[in-house]
C-alpha positions, -999 to 999 in steps of 0.1 A, spaced: 300 -510 -591 272 -486 -590 236 -500 -585 214 -512 -609 192 -492 -625 169 -514 -645 166 -546 -634 151 -563 -663 179 -554 -687 205 -553 -658 217 -517 -667 237 -501 -640 233 -463 -631 274 -458 -645 262 -470 -678 230 -447 -680 258 -420 -668 279 -427 -697 250 -426 -720 244 -390 -708 283 -375 -711 279 -398 -747 250 -369 -756 216 -386 -745 194 -357 -734 162 -381 -734 143 -415 -722 144 -425 -760 180 -420 -761 190 -439 -727 166 -465 -747 185 -467 -775 219 -467 -760 220 -486 -732 188 -509 -733 176 -495 -704 138 -492 -697 126 -515 -729 107 -542 -703 83 -532 -675 94 -496 -679 94 -495 -635 128 -472 -642 121 -449 -664 117 -423 -630 150 -429 -618 167 -426 -655 148 -393 -661 161 -382 -628 198 -392 -642 189 -373 -671 180 -339 -655 207 -344 -630 233 -345 -659 216 -313 -679 211 -296 -647 252 -303 -645 257 -295 -681 238 -259 -671 257 -253 -641 295 -257 -659 278 -228 -675 265 -204 -650 282 -217 -617 249 -218 -596 249 -242 -571 218 -234 -556 193 -240 -587 207 -276 -590 197 -284 -550 163 -267 -554 150 -286 -583 162 -318 -570 146 -313 -540 114 -302 -549 119 -333 -577 123 -358 -544 95 -339 -527 71 -347 -558 82 -383 -564 72 -396 -523 39 -373 -521 24 -375 -558 40 -401 -567 57 -384 -603 81 -357 -608 65 -322 -614 68 -307 -650 104 -287 -643 105 -254 -673 
């Protein structure tokens, strides 16, 4: 069993991952497909991280570069801990 990402709606991380695999590309897609992030909204950063990781993995499959993926993850984690929100990624 995977951890629950959205406590309000009891949506596990696995369900969000499955939504990504079915084509979710933004937070609104995940909301529509899973019901996650339709309560308090505190899970939005975690869901956006899952989306970003999924999109980066898709990009990795096309480019084969693991260092870019790891760098982006570290930047996101560092920014969240020090500033309180993920940075805008280009």
